[in-house]
C-alpha positions in Angstrom: 174.5 19.7 108.4 173.9 19.2 104.7 173.8 22.8 103.4 176.8 24.9 102.5 175.1 28.3 102.1 175.0 31.1 104.7 172.7 34.1 104.5 174.4 37.2 105.9 172.1 39.9 107.2 173.2 43.4 108.1 170.1 45.0 109.7 170.5 48.8 110.0 168.1 51.4 111.3 166.5 52.0 107.9 167.8 49.3 105.7 168.6 45.6 105.5 171.5 44.4 103.4 171.9 40.7 102.6 174.2 38.3 100.8 173.8 34.6 100.2 177.2 32.9 100.1 178.0 29.3 99.2 180.9 28.2 101.4 181.6 25.2 99.2 182.9 27.3 96.3 182.9 30.9 97.5 180.1 31.9 95.1 177.4 34.5 95.9 174.1 33.3 94.5 172.2 36.4 95.7 172.7 39.8 97.3 170.6 42.9 97.7 169.4 45.7 100.0 166.0 46.8 101.2 166.0 50.5 102.0 163.7 53.1 103.5 162.3 50.9 106.2 159.4 52.7 107.9 158.4 54.5 104.7 155.8 53.4 102.1 155.4 49.7 101.5 158.3 48.7 103.8 156.6 49.4 107.1 159.1 47.8 109.5 161.9 45.2 109.7 159.4 42.4 109.6 158.3 43.6 106.2 161.9 44.1 105.1 162.9 40.6 106.0 159.8 39.3 104.3 160.9 41.2 101.2 164.4 39.6 101.4 162.7 36.1 101.7 160.5 36.9 98.7 163.5 38.1 96.6 165.5 34.9 97.5 162.4 32.7 96.7 162.0 34.4 93.3 165.5 33.2 92.5 164.8 29.7 93.7 166.9 30.3 96.8 164.2 30.6 99.5 164.7 30.5 103.2 163.3 27.0 103.2 166.1 25.7 100.9 167.9 22.6 102.3 171.1 24.2 101.1 170.8 27.0 103.7 173.0 26.0 106.6 172.7 29.1 108.8 172.1 32.8 109.0 174.9 35.1 110.1 174.0 38.5 111.6 176.3 41.5 111.9 176.0 43.0 115.4 177.9 46.2 116.0 178.6 46.1 119.7 179.4 43.0 121.7 180.9 44.8 124.7 183.2 42.7 126.8 180.6 39.9 126.9 180.9 38.7 123.3 184.4 38.2 121.9 183.8 35.6 119.3 180.9 34.5 117.0 178.0 33.3 119.1 175.1 30.9 118.4 172.0 33.0 119.0 169.6 31.9 121.8 167.0 33.8 123.7 169.6 34.6 126.4 172.1 35.9 123.8 169.4 38.2 122.4 168.7 39.6 125.9 172.5 40.2 126.5 172.8 42.0 123.2 169.8 44.2 124.2 171.6 45.1 127.4 174.4 46.5 125.3 172.1 49.0 123.5 173.3 52.0 125.6 176.8 51.4 124.1 175.5 51.4 120.6 172.1 53.1 120.6 172.1 53.8 116.8 173.0 50.2 115.8 172.3 47.4 118.2 168.5 48.0 118.3 168.2 47.4 114.6 170.6 44.5 114.8 168.4 42.9 117.5 165.3 43.5 115.4 166.8 41.8 112.4 167.7 38.8 114.6 164.3 38.5 116.1 162.5 38.6 112.7 164.9 36.2 111.1 164.5 33.7 114.0 160.7 34.0 113.7 160.9 33.2 110.0 163.3 30.2 110.5 163.2 29.2 114.2 164.7 25.8 113.2 167.8 27.2 111.5 171.1 28.0 113.4 171.6 31.7 113.6 174.9 33.3 114.6 175.9 36.8 115.8 179.2 38.1 114.6 180.4 41.2 116.4 182.2 44.3 115.0 184.0 44.6 118.3 185.2 41.0 118.7 188.4 41.2 116.7 189.6 44.0 118.9 188.9 42.2 122.2 192.5 41.0 122.3 193.8 44.6 122.8 195.8 44.6 126.1 194.5 46.5 129.1 197.1 49.3 128.7 195.6 50.1 125.3 192.0 49.4 126.1 191.8 51.5 129.3 191.2 55.2 129.4 193.0 57.1 132.2 189.9 57.8 134.2 188.6 56.6 137.6 188.6 52.8 137.4 185.4 52.3 139.3 183.5 54.8 137.2 184.8 53.3 134.0 183.9 49.8 135.0 180.4 50.7 136.2 179.5 52.3 132.9 181.6 50.2 130.5 183.9 53.0 129.4 186.9 51.5 127.5 188.2 51.1 124.0 186.2 48.5 122.1 187.0 49.3 118.5 184.8 48.7 115.4 185.0 47.5 111.8 186.4 44.3 113.3 185.2 41.9 110.6 187.0 44.1 108.0 190.2 44.3 110.0 190.2 40.6 110.6 189.6 39.8 107.0 192.1 42.3 105.6 194.9 41.4 108.0 194.6 37.7 107.0 194.3 38.5 103.3 197.4 40.7 103.5 199.4 37.9 105.0 198.2 35.6 102.2 199.2 38.2 99.6 202.8 38.1 101.1 202.7 34.3 101.0 202.9 34.0 104.7 200.8 32.9 107.6 199.0 35.6 109.7 201.1 34.6 112.7 204.2 35.7 110.8 203.1 39.2 109.8 202.7 42.5 111.7 200.2 44.7 109.8 198.8 48.2 110.1 195.3 48.0 108.6 193.7 51.3 107.4 189.9 50.9 106.8 189.1 54.2 105.1 185.5 54.7 104.2 182.9 57.2 105.3 183.7 55.7 108.7 187.4 55.1 109.1 189.6 53.2 111.5 193.1 51.9 111.9 194.4 48.9 113.7 197.7 47.4 114.7 197.7 43.6 114.2 200.7 41.6 115.6 200.9 38.1 114.3 197.2 38.0 113.4 196.1 39.4 116.8 194.8 43.0 117.2 196.8 45.0 119.8 195.5 48.5 119.1 192.7 50.3 117.2 191.7 53.9 116.7 188.0 53.7 117.4 187.1 53.6 121.1 184.0 53.4 123.3 182.1 54.5 120.1 183.0 54.8 116.4 183.6 58.5 116.9 187.2 58.4 118.1 190.3 58.2 116.0 190.7 59.2 112.3 189.0 62.1 110.5 185.9 60.6 108.8 183.3 61.6 106.4 181.0 63.3 108.9 182.7 62.4 112.3 185.4 64.4 114.0 187.6 61.6 115.2 190.0 62.7 118.0 189.1 65.9 119.8 190.0 67.4 123.2 187.1 66.3 125.5 187.1 69.7 127.1 185.9 71.1 123.7 182.5 69.5 124.6 182.4 71.3 127.9 183.3 74.6 126.2 180.6 74.2 123.6 178.1 73.5 126.4 179.1 76.2 128.9 180.1 78.9 126.4 178.3 78.0 123.3 175.1 77.0 125.1 174.8 73.8 123.1 172.9 70.8 124.4 174.3 67.3 124.7 172.2 66.2 121.7 173.4 69.2 119.6 177.0 68.4 120.4 176.4 64.8 119.6 175.0 65.8 116.2 177.8 68.2 115.6 180.6 65.6 116.2 178.9 62.7 114.5 177.1 64.3 111.6 178.5 67.8 111.0 182.2 67.2 111.4 185.0 65.4 109.6 185.4 66.2 106.0 181.9 67.5 105.7 182.4 69.9 108.6 185.7 71.1 107.2 184.7 71.7 103.6 181.1 70.8 103.0 181.8 67.5 101.2 182.3 64.0 102.6 183.0 62.4 99.3 186.8 62.1 98.6 186.2 62.1 94.9 184.4 65.5 95.1 187.1 66.9 97.4 189.8 65.8 94.9 187.9 67.5 92.1 187.7 70.7 94.1 191.4 70.5 95.0 192.2 70.3 91.3 190.4 73.6 90.9 192.4 75.3 93.6 189.7 75.1 96.3 191.5 76.0 99.6 188.8 74.6 101.9 188.9 71.2 100.2 192.8 71.2 100.3 192.8 72.0 104.0 190.3 69.2 104.7 192.4 66.8 102.7 195.6 67.9 104.5 193.9 67.5 108.0 192.6 64.0 107.0 196.1 62.9 105.8 197.9 64.4 108.8 195.7 62.4 111.2 196.2 59.2 109.2 200.0 59.6 109.1 200.0 60.3 112.8 198.3 56.9 113.5 200.6 55.1 111.1 203.6 56.5 113.1 202.0 55.6 116.4 201.2 52.1 115.4 204.7 51.6 114.0 205.9 52.3 117.5 203.3 50.0 119.0 204.3 47.1 116.8 208.0 47.7 116.8 208.3 45.9 113.4 205.9 46.5 110.6 205.8 44.1 107.7 202.8 45.5 105.8 200.4 48.5 105.6 197.1 47.6 104.1 194.6 50.1 102.7 191.0 49.0 102.4 187.3 50.1 102.1 185.9 52.8 99.8 188.5 55.5 100.1 191.4 53.1 100.9 190.7 50.9 97.8 190.0 53.7 95.3 191.9 56.8 96.2 195.4 56.7 94.9 195.9 60.3 96.0 195.1 59.4 99.7 197.4 56.4 99.6 200.3 58.4 98.0 199.9 61.3 100.4 199.6 59.1 103.5 202.8 57.2 102.7 204.8 60.2 101.4 208.0 60.8 103.3 208.0 57.6 105.3 211.2 56.2 103.7 212.8 56.3 107.2 210.2 53.8 108.3 211.1 51.6 105.3 208.0 52.6 103.2 208.4 53.3 99.5 205.3 53.4 97.2 205.6 52.8 93.5 203.7 55.6 91.8 202.8 53.5 88.7 201.5 50.6 90.8 199.6 52.9 93.1 197.8 54.6 90.1 196.6 51.3 88.7 193.0 50.4 89.5 192.1 46.8 90.3 189.4 44.8 92.1 192.0 42.3 93.5 194.5 42.5 96.3 197.8 43.9 95.2 201.1 45.4 96.3 201.8 49.1 95.5 205.2 49.3 97.2 208.5 49.3 95.4 210.7 46.2 95.2 213.1 47.9 97.5 210.5 48.9 100.2 211.2 47.1 103.5 207.5 47.4 104.4 204.9 46.0 101.9 202.2 48.5 101.1 199.0 46.8 99.9 195.5 47.6 98.6 193.3 44.8 99.9 189.5 44.9 99.1 187.6 44.1 102.2 184.9 41.5 102.3 183.0 41.7 105.6 180.2 39.5 104.3 182.6 36.7 103.6 184.2 37.1 107.0 180.8 36.9 108.7 179.8 34.0 106.6 183.1 32.1 107.3 182.8 32.7 111.0 179.2 31.6 111.0 179.8 28.5 108.9 182.8 27.5 111.0 180.8 27.7 114.2 177.8 25.8 113.0 180.0 23.2 111.4 181.8 22.6 114.6 
């Protein structure tokens, strides 16, 4: 293998994001996004990938470049079948397609992107990197739901977890920030974006995560409810007369912060709180309460917590969320420095006090680099 570059493709239902990374020096010669697939000139994913190829070629970085070593594809759901980066073959594509019922909104687009990219460069190694893979180490007592085992096994009902590439990258980067190896550090990672998830990582190995069978479970999110009594669904069906699809839409698209106050942007919620808006304040308080509850639970799971890492859009940019989430946790050894927390920076940094027994960090996530690294390591081997 002569090339050192990896093209990372994140093929969604209506967009394709891409980054070209050079693993020799960590540079990013190109990146971009093709949106509104299915509308206007971008008729389908084939047209979108052709546009990506044209954009790269215009920069002298075409898909036929000898520097291109591989293509890495983000795939949301790997089920129990895929627990590590996997070289893509026809059989692998078929297996990913079998997992579509577990991720009907994501895996079909992921598969389409894979098929088109393979058609464009059938000679080039292509690798699938799965969002669920990092969480495949969760022990059975954490992964199993307390329902009939035969039914659960037949339909694949268990905790899979998501945002795995982010949790993997951030847990390692947090250890590096502390000057330690991942095996030495127990970390709670809080990936807080429009989608949000928490994980408990013991010595570099994930042992618990908040998202479950789907990305709906766990923390309060931008438009998703997170944890809810399952019987609420029966109630909405039997008493409210709502269909399964209507309830699905409610919990995934009309809940979370948006359902509570009409906004899913934490910046706008903060502005409204500053004006005394009670609905925004309550939404923020519910968001923080759920977050703190998970921090407490994962502290119990890990037994010893060395670091708590905030990442993703809200985690990296909202000092108010970080301060509120960590407030009153001195009994757990957590003390946040207000001045450090208020500073904005694009680099990983500590925001805890010198006296804090638990390091509190802000660590910008880099899922593309994680996908590229896993892809390059696999094809190099």
